[in-house]
BALO-24631 format. One line per 5 residues: their letters; for each residue y, x, z of N, C-alpha, C. Coordinates in steps of 0.05 Angstrom, whole numbers, padded with zeros to 5 digits. Atoms other than C-alpha are relative to their C-alpha. Layout:
<nodes>
a) Y,X,Z,Y,X,Z,Y,X,Z  ...
</nodes>
This chain:
<nodes>
xxxxx) 00014,00024,-00005,01119,00888,00447,00011,-00021,-00018  -00014,00022,00019,01170,00848,00407,-00010,00000,-00027  00009,-00001,00028,01148,00873,00342,-00032,-00010,-00004  00024,00011,00002,01075,00853,00359,00000,-00034,-00008  -00002,00033,-00002,01093,00779,00372,00016,-00008,-00029
xxxxx) -00014,00008,00023,01143,00776,00308,-00018,-00002,-00024  00023,-00003,00020,01077,00794,00266,-00021,-00024,00001  00022,00019,-00007,01038,00736,00295,00005,-00025,-00021  00001,00018,00020,01020,00686,00237,00005,00010,-00028  -00007,-00015,00026,01040,00741,00182,-00027,00004,-00011
xxxxx) 00027,-00006,00016,00986,00758,00131,00005,00030,-00014  00000,-00031,00011,00969,00832,00109,-00030,-00002,-00017  00024,00005,00019,00919,00825,00051,-00017,-00018,00008  00015,00020,-00008,00861,00791,00077,-00002,-00009,00030  00000,00001,-00032,00879,00793,00153,00026,-00019,00008
xxxxx) -00018,00021,-00012,00919,00738,00188,00006,00009,00031  -00004,-00005,-00028,00952,00759,00254,-00001,-00025,00016  00004,00023,-00020,00931,00711,00310,00015,00000,00027  -00015,-00004,-00026,00953,00741,00375,-00002,00022,00009  00000,-00030,-00014,00970,00801,00420,-00019,00003,00020
xxxxx) 00017,-00003,-00022,00917,00830,00461,00006,00027,00013  -00004,-00024,-00014,00926,00886,00511,-00028,00015,00001  00023,-00016,00001,00878,00942,00505,00007,00028,00017  -00008,-00028,-00015,00871,01015,00540,00016,00015,-00016  -00014,-00018,00015,00906,01042,00481,00028,-00010,-00009
xxxxx) -00023,00014,00004,00964,00994,00484,-00003,-00026,-00013  00000,00029,00015,00981,00925,00453,-00012,00000,-00029  00011,00003,00027,00945,00907,00387,00001,-00029,-00007  00001,00030,00011,00941,00848,00341,-00028,-00006,-00007  00025,00012,00005,00880,00808,00340,00000,-00014,-00026
xxxxx) -00004,00014,00039,00874,00789,00257,-00030,-00018,00000  00022,00018,00009,00826,00739,00231,00000,00008,-00033  00009,-00011,00028,00798,00767,00163,-00010,-00030,-00019  00007,00020,00013,00789,00720,00107,-00032,-00006,-00007  00030,00000,00002,00713,00735,00107,-00010,-00016,00024
xxxxx) 00006,00008,-00028,00714,00705,00179,00000,00018,00023  00006,-00019,-00021,00706,00767,00218,00027,00003,00015  -00026,-00006,-00010,00761,00788,00268,00001,00033,00005  -00002,-00027,-00003,00791,00858,00280,00029,00007,00012  -00024,-00007,-00014,00841,00892,00328,00014,00018,-00018
xxxxx) -00014,-00016,00018,00897,00925,00286,00029,00009,00012  -00025,-00010,-00008,00955,00968,00304,00023,-00013,-00013  -00024,00019,00013,01022,00930,00292,00012,00018,-00022  -00015,-00022,00019,01050,00994,00251,-00019,-00007,-00030  00022,-00001,00022,00982,00992,00205,00004,-00031,-00016
xxxxx) -00001,00028,00010,00986,00917,00197,00026,-00005,-00016  -00026,00006,00012,01063,00913,00179,00002,00013,-00023  -00008,-00017,00027,01064,00967,00126,-00030,00002,-00015  00021,00004,00019,00994,00945,00095,-00018,00019,-00003  00022,-00018,00000,00954,01003,00115,-00027,-00011,00002
xxxxx) 00026,00012,-00005,00895,00956,00138,00007,-00029,-00014  -00003,00022,00012,00882,00899,00094,-00024,-00020,00003  00029,00019,-00004,00814,00873,00117,-00010,00012,00026  00014,-00010,-00022,00766,00879,00170,-00022,00023,-00003  00018,-00026,00017,00730,00931,00129,-00016,-00011,-00022
xxxxx) 00013,00011,00020,00699,00882,00079,00007,00006,-00028  -00013,-00009,00021,00746,00903,00027,-00019,00024,-00013  00017,-00027,00007,00708,00974,00027,-00028,-00012,-00005  00030,00008,-00003,00641,00939,00038,-00003,-00015,-00031  -00002,00013,00024,00656,00893,-00026,-00001,00018,-00027
xxxxx) 00003,-00014,00024,00667,00950,-00071,-00025,00017,00000  00026,-00014,00001,00601,00979,-00052,-00023,-00020,-00001  00024,00022,00000,00561,00914,-00059,-00020,00004,-00023  00020,-00005,00021,00499,00927,-00096,-00012,-00027,-00011  00006,00025,00011,00480,00874,-00148,-00032,-00003,00001
xxxxx) 00032,00007,-00005,00407,00845,-00128,-00008,-00028,-00009  00005,00030,00010,00412,00779,-00165,-00027,00008,-00017  00023,00002,00014,00346,00761,-00188,-00025,00019,00009  00015,-00017,-00015,00312,00813,-00141,-00020,-00013,00020  00018,00012,-00018,00250,00793,-00102,-00004,00017,00026
xxxxx) 00008,-00018,-00028,00234,00809,-00027,-00019,-00027,00012  00025,00018,-00010,00167,00771,-00005,00001,-00023,-00016  -00003,00023,00012,00179,00698,-00022,00027,-00007,-00010  -00031,00006,00002,00257,00704,-00028,00006,00010,-00027  -00015,-00007,00026,00295,00711,-00097,00030,-00001,00008
xxxxx) -00032,00002,00001,00367,00730,-00095,00011,-00011,-00021  -00013,00017,00023,00406,00677,-00134,00032,00008,-00005  -00030,-00009,00002,00481,00697,-00120,00015,00011,00025  -00016,-00009,-00022,00531,00731,-00075,00014,-00018,00007  -00018,00019,-00010,00565,00685,-00031,00031,00007,00002
xxxxx) -00025,-00008,-00004,00627,00724,-00022,00008,00007,00027  -00004,-00001,-00030,00615,00732,00051,-00007,00029,00007  00012,-00025,-00008,00604,00798,00087,-00001,00000,00031  00006,00003,-00029,00573,00809,00158,-00010,00027,00006  00006,-00028,-00010,00568,00874,00194,-00002,00018,-00026
xxxxx) -00004,-00016,00026,00592,00908,00127,-00024,-00004,-00016  00023,00003,00019,00533,00877,00090,00006,-00027,-00014  -00002,00024,00015,00538,00823,00032,-00018,-00018,00006  00014,00024,-00004,00511,00757,00044,-00009,-00013,-00028  00014,00013,00024,00466,00731,-00012,-00014,-00026,00005
xxxxx) 00011,00028,-00001,00443,00660,-00025,-00029,00005,-00014  00028,-00005,00011,00367,00665,-00037,-00016,-00027,00003  00019,00018,00003,00314,00618,-00059,-00025,00003,00010  00031,-00004,-00010,00245,00615,-00024,-00018,-00014,-00021  00020,00011,00016,00183,00602,-00064,-00009,-00028,00010
xxxxx) 00004,00027,-00011,00175,00538,-00017,00019,-00019,-00010  -00030,00011,00005,00242,00515,-00042,00022,-00003,00015  -00022,-00006,-00020,00284,00524,00012,00023,00022,-00012  -00022,-00019,00009,00349,00561,00004,00014,00011,00026  -00013,-00013,-00022,00374,00610,00052,00020,00021,-00001
xxxxx) -00019,-00020,00004,00431,00658,00063,-00012,00025,00013  00016,-00022,-00010,00408,00729,00075,00019,00025,-00003  -00017,-00027,00000,00444,00799,00093,-00019,00017,-00022  00008,-00014,00021,00434,00845,00028,-00021,00028,00018  00017,-00021,-00013,00406,00904,00079,-00026,-00005,00009
xxxxx) 00025,00008,-00008,00357,00858,00110,-00022,-00011,-00023  00020,00009,00020,00333,00832,00043,-00014,00022,-00016  00014,-00022,00010,00324,00901,00010,-00017,00015,00016  00015,-00011,-00011,00295,00928,00064,-00031,-00010,00005  00025,00015,-00006,00243,00876,00070,-00007,-00012,00031
xxxxx) 00000,00004,-00031,00260,00856,00144,-00005,-00034,-00005  00002,00027,00004,00269,00785,00112,-00014,-00007,-00019  00018,00002,00019,00215,00758,00073,-00002,-00031,-00013  00005,00027,00009,00222,00681,00068,00024,-00016,00017  -00025,00015,-00012,00267,00623,00094,-00007,-00005,00030
xxxxx) 00012,00006,-00032,00219,00623,00158,-00021,-00013,-00006  00024,00015,00006,00164,00586,00125,-00026,00021,00002  00022,-00016,-00011,00119,00649,00129,-00010,00003,00028  00004,-00002,-00031,00128,00652,00207,-00016,-00026,00004  00012,00022,-00005,00108,00580,00204,-00030,-00004,-00010
xxxxx) 00026,00001,00010,00047,00590,00162,-00019,00018,00010  00015,-00022,-00018,00023,00645,00206,-00017,-00016,00021  00007,00018,-00020,00009,00590,00256,-00019,-00021,-00010  00019,00024,00013,-00034,00542,00207,-00028,00010,00003  00025,-00004,-00001,-00106,00543,00221,-00013,-00003,-00023
xxxxx) 00008,-00001,00028,-00148,00558,00160,-00028,-00017,00005  00020,00021,-00002,-00197,00500,00152,-00020,00006,-00024  00017,-00004,00026,-00228,00524,00085,-00024,00006,00002  00027,-00001,00000,-00302,00513,00079,-00014,-00012,00024  00011,00012,-00024,-00308,00480,00145,-00008,-00033,-00003
xxxxx) 00010,00021,00005,-00346,00418,00151,00006,-00019,00028  -00009,00019,-00019,-00323,00353,00191,-00013,-00028,-00010  00012,00027,00006,-00372,00295,00190,-00016,00005,-00030  00010,-00001,00027,-00388,00287,00115,00023,00015,-00018  -00022,-00015,00015,-00322,00325,00093,-00004,00029,00002
xxxxx) -00007,-00031,-00002,-00314,00396,00071,00025,00007,-00011  -00027,-00007,00014,-00243,00423,00067,00000,00020,-00018  -00001,-00015,00024,-00229,00454,00001,00024,00019,00002  -00030,-00012,00001,-00153,00474,00008,00020,-00016,00009  -00026,00012,-00011,-00086,00459,00037,00015,-00008,-00027
xxxxx) -00013,00010,00023,-00048,00415,-00010,00032,-00010,00007  -00026,00006,-00003,00015,00404,00028,00001,-00014,00030  -00006,00016,-00023,00047,00362,00085,00007,-00030,-00003  -00009,00025,-00001,00057,00292,00104,00028,-00006,00011  -00024,00007,-00008,00115,00257,00125,00005,00006,00035
xxxxx) 00000,-00011,-00026,00100,00278,00198,-00004,00029,00004  00001,-00029,00003,00095,00350,00177,-00027,00009,00009  00025,-00011,-00005,00020,00354,00189,-00012,00008,-00026  00014,-00009,00024,-00020,00395,00142,-00021,-00019,-00010  00014,00016,00017,-00056,00358,00087,-00022,00017,-00013
xxxxx) 00019,-00016,00012,-00125,00382,00063,-00018,-00015,-00019  00018,00012,00020,-00165,00367,00001,-00026,00002,00010  00029,-00002,-00007,-00237,00352,00019,-00017,-00012,-00019  00019,00012,00013,-00298,00339,-00012,-00021,-00014,00020  00016,00014,-00015,-00347,00286,00015,-00026,00003,-00012
xxxxx) 00024,-00005,00004,-00421,00292,00018,-00006,-00021,-00024  00004,00020,00017,-00420,00229,-00028,00011,00009,-00033  -00010,-00011,00027,-00385,00270,-00085,00030,-00009,-00003  -00030,00010,00003,-00316,00237,-00076,00018,00019,00014  -00019,-00021,-00011,-00255,00276,-00058,00023,-00019,00015
xxxxx) -00014,00014,-00017,-00206,00256,-00003,00022,00022,00009  -00020,-00024,-00011,-00140,00288,00024,00009,-00016,00023  -00001,00004,-00028,-00139,00284,00102,00016,00019,00017  -00019,-00020,-00016,-00089,00312,00152,-00019,00015,00016  00012,-00022,-00016,-00113,00372,00194,-00010,-00015,00030
xxxxx) 00001,00013,-00027,-00104,00330,00257,-00025,-00020,00001  00022,00019,00002,-00152,00273,00236,-00025,00016,-00003  00025,-00024,00006,-00202,00329,00211,-00012,00008,00027  00010,-00019,-00022,-00206,00368,00276,-00005,-00022,00026  00005,00023,-00021,-00205,00305,00321,-00024,-00017,-00005
xxxxx) 00020,00020,00007,-00259,00272,00285,00004,-00030,-00006  -00009,00027,00006,-00218,00213,00270,-00012,-00010,-00028  00007,00006,00026,-00235,00217,00195,-00026,00018,-00006  00021,-00016,00005,-00304,00234,00176,-00014,-00001,-00025  00008,00004,00023,-00313,00215,00109,00019,-00007,-00024
xxxxx) -00023,00005,00018,-00275,00196,00044,00004,-00031,-00002  00001,00030,-00002,-00289,00122,00066,-00027,-00012,00000  00026,00006,00002,-00360,00115,00048,-00015,-00007,00029  00015,00008,-00026,-00383,00115,00122,00013,-00028,00006  -00016,00025,-00010,-00332,00060,00136,-00010,-00025,-00018
xxxxx) 00013,00024,00014,-00359,00021,00076,-00031,-00012,00007  00029,00003,-00011,-00432,00029,00100,00000,-00019,00023  00000,00015,-00029,-00414,00005,00170,00007,-00026,-00003  -00006,00027,00006,-00380,-00055,00142,-00022,-00019,-00013  00023,00016,00010,-00436,-00073,00100,-00024,-00010,00016
xxxxx) 00020,00006,-00020,-00486,-00068,00158,00012,-00019,00021  -00014,00021,-00018,-00438,-00107,00203,-00003,-00029,-00012  00001,00026,00014,-00433,-00163,00150,-00029,-00008,00001  00028,00007,00002,-00509,-00163,00142,-00011,-00011,00025  00011,00006,-00028,-00522,-00168,00220,00013,-00027,00004
xxxxx) -00013,00022,-00001,-00471,-00224,00221,-00016,-00025,-00009  00013,00021,00014,-00505,-00262,00167,-00028,-00005,00011  00027,00001,-00014,-00574,-00246,00199,-00002,-00019,00022  -00007,00019,-00023,-00548,-00278,00264,00004,-00033,-00008  -00009,00026,00005,-00520,-00338,00231,-00026,-00016,-00016
xxxxx) 00021,00011,00018,-00583,-00347,00180,-00014,-00022,00011  00014,00019,-00007,-00616,-00393,00226,00018,-00026,00006  -00018,00023,-00005,-00554,-00439,00230,00004,-00015,-00027  -00004,00012,00026,-00559,-00456,00157,-00027,-00015,-00004  00018,00024,00003,-00599,-00519,00150,00008,-00017,-00025
xxxxx) -00001,00019,00021,-00611,-00558,00085,00026,00005,-00016  -00022,-00009,00018,-00551,-00517,00050,00025,-00006,00017  -00024,00008,-00014,-00505,-00531,00108,00003,00019,00023  -00005,-00018,-00021,-00477,-00482,00153,00015,-00015,00027  -00002,00017,-00021,-00481,-00516,00221,00026,00010,00018
xxxxx) -00021,-00015,-00013,-00430,-00462,00253,00027,-00010,-00012  -00021,00009,00014,-00379,-00485,00203,00010,-00030,00011  -00004,00023,-00004,-00384,-00558,00223,00014,-00001,00028  -00015,00004,-00025,-00355,-00545,00295,00019,00026,00004  -00019,-00023,00001,-00310,-00482,00279,00027,-00011,00009
xxxxx) -00029,00006,-00004,-00239,-00477,00307,00018,00004,-00025  -00018,-00005,00023,-00181,-00480,00260,00012,00029,00000  -00008,-00027,00002,-00160,-00414,00230,00030,00000,00011  -00025,-00002,-00012,-00097,-00379,00260,00026,-00006,-00019  -00022,00008,00016,-00056,-00397,00197,-00005,-00031,-00010
xxxxx) 00006,00028,00005,-00076,-00470,00199,00026,-00014,00013  -00025,00010,-00008,-00009,-00506,00203,-00006,-00027,00013  00005,00026,-00014,-00040,-00575,00223,-00010,-00001,00027  00016,-00003,-00022,-00080,-00549,00279,-00024,-00012,00000  00026,00013,00003,-00142,-00587,00253,-00012,00012,-00024
xxxxx) 00011,-00012,00021,-00194,-00561,00209,-00004,-00021,-00026  00002,00015,00023,-00194,-00588,00136,00024,-00017,-00005  -00024,00016,00006,-00123,-00617,00143,00020,00026,-00009  -00020,-00017,00004,-00071,-00574,00108,00025,-00012,-00015  -00019,00010,00010,-00002,-00580,00083,00004,00012,-00029
xxxxx) -00001,-00007,00027,00015,-00581,00006,00030,-00002,-00003  -00028,00000,00007,00086,-00558,-00007,00012,-00016,-00023  -00012,00013,00025,00091,-00583,-00076,00006,-00030,-00001  -00004,00024,-00002,00078,-00653,-00057,00013,-00013,00025  -00008,00004,-00030,00107,-00649,00015,-00017,-00023,00015
xxxxx) 00014,00017,-00017,00049,-00684,00043,-00027,00016,00011  00023,-00015,-00013,-00015,-00668,00087,-00026,-00011,-00013  00022,00008,00015,-00080,-00668,00053,-00028,00007,00016  00025,00002,-00018,-00152,-00679,00085,-00021,00005,-00024  00025,-00006,00017,-00215,-00648,00054,-00025,00007,00022
xxxxx) 00021,-00001,-00013,-00285,-00641,00079,-00021,00012,-00015  00029,-00018,00013,-00349,-00595,00058,-00025,-00004,00014  00024,00005,-00009,-00415,-00614,00066,-00025,00003,-00019  00022,-00006,00020,-00480,-00589,00035,00008,00016,-00027  -00008,-00016,00023,-00443,-00541,-00009,00018,-00017,-00020
xxxxx) -00015,00015,00020,-00403,-00602,-00038,00029,-00005,00019  -00025,00006,-00011,-00329,-00611,-00026,00013,-00024,-00009  -00016,00028,00003,-00292,-00679,-00014,00027,-00002,00002  -00025,00001,-00007,-00224,-00693,-00023,00006,-00030,00010  -00002,00028,-00016,-00204,-00749,00027,00022,-00016,-00005
xxxxx) -00023,00016,00005,-00134,-00766,00009,00025,00008,00015  -00026,-00015,-00009,-00062,-00744,00031,00020,-00024,00014  -00020,00011,-00018,-00009,-00770,00077,00022,00015,00005  -00023,-00014,-00006,00063,-00755,00089,-00004,00000,00032  00002,-00005,-00025,00045,-00762,00161,-00028,00015,00009
xxxxx) 00024,-00024,-00007,-00002,-00704,00193,-00021,-00017,00016  00025,00016,-00017,-00035,-00752,00243,-00018,-00020,-00012  00016,00015,00010,-00056,-00802,00194,-00022,00020,-00016  00017,-00017,00018,-00086,-00742,00150,-00023,00008,00019  00024,-00013,-00019,-00124,-00716,00212,-00016,-00025,00007
xxxxx) 00015,00021,-00006,-00149,-00789,00224,-00023,-00005,-00026  00014,00003,00023,-00178,-00787,00152,-00024,00022,-00001  00020,-00017,-00004,-00215,-00723,00168,-00016,-00006,00022  00018,00004,-00026,-00242,-00748,00238,-00021,-00019,-00012  00015,00015,00006,-00270,-00809,00199,-00021,00012,-00018
xxxxx) 00020,-00003,00021,-00305,-00772,00147,-00024,00019,00013  00021,-00019,-00012,-00335,-00719,00196,-00020,-00023,00015  00018,00018,-00012,-00365,-00783,00235,-00017,-00012,-00021  00016,00013,00020,-00391,-00813,00168,-00015,00018,-00015  00014,-00017,00014,-00413,-00752,00134,-00019,00023,00019
xxxxx) 00015,-00024,-00018,-00431,-00700,00195,-00017,-00013,00020  00011,00014,-00019,-00448,-00755,00243,-00036,00000,00005  00030,00000,00000,-00523,-00769,00226,-00012,00022,-00002  00008,-00027,00006,-00538,-00698,00202,00000,00017,00029  00001,-00017,-00023,-00511,-00667,00266,-00021,-00009,00022
xxxxx) 00015,00015,-00016,-00550,-00722,00308,-00031,00008,-00008  00028,-00008,00007,-00615,-00705,00270,-00006,00029,00008  00002,-00028,-00004,-00605,-00630,00278,-00002,00005,00033  -00002,-00003,-00028,-00595,-00636,00352,-00031,-00007,00010  00028,00015,-00009,-00660,-00680,00359,-00023,00023,-00009
xxxx) 00019,-00024,00011,-00698,-00621,00316,-00002,00019,00022  -00008,-00021,-00018,-00670,-00570,00363,-00015,-00006,00029  00010,00005,-00028,-00692,-00605,00427,-00030,-00007,-00001  00027,00006,-00006,-00765,-00618,00410,-00017,00021,00007
</nodes>
């Protein structure tokens, strides 16, 4: 027993004695090999150098050079210097761009043929030739940042578009954008038709009573702030003509200019318009 404990921390070849372990065959040294494996060794064998590795030294002498060889999508690049279960570990590059460490025996037998992407691709639904709205899927061109498959599609209008598989199958995307353009044009035309009767003598009655836009800093239509002059400017538009009313450092004064102009310019016109509509 004393001999085993005296050897703890000592090195024999690639082996380093770590601790004493009791077995059915007596006390043995649990040794850690430089390759990373562990091995139980008789104290006598360790002490006199009869065992110098976990077995990887023997394996290394039998390592077959597979550099440049191919297995499926994998190409062996270089031996890593590692041994696992008496098999050399090779760094391989996959056709998809990933790199992976593979045991030589699984590489040469064809048991491992990719970094794992082949397994992932087997779950990818083939959309080639299928139609979604106006789009026909042509080919898969990659993935987006959310790992969704992207398909190159041809639209009935002749344009091409890259669309995620999810957007195609759920019907979220049905064209290259031409459907949206048509819908937008139709919506604009409808809005113009609705407001057409609001145009009188070149004036948009709707605009005369519109609310300020959300980006209007004054809170009143026709009054804006000019940063270059650091003043509030008042303007008004009537019968396709724009009138500059003046400016003021005081916002309230600029608003009053606008109100006076509305009364003067719009007043009679709106009064006449209401009378015409009430007839």
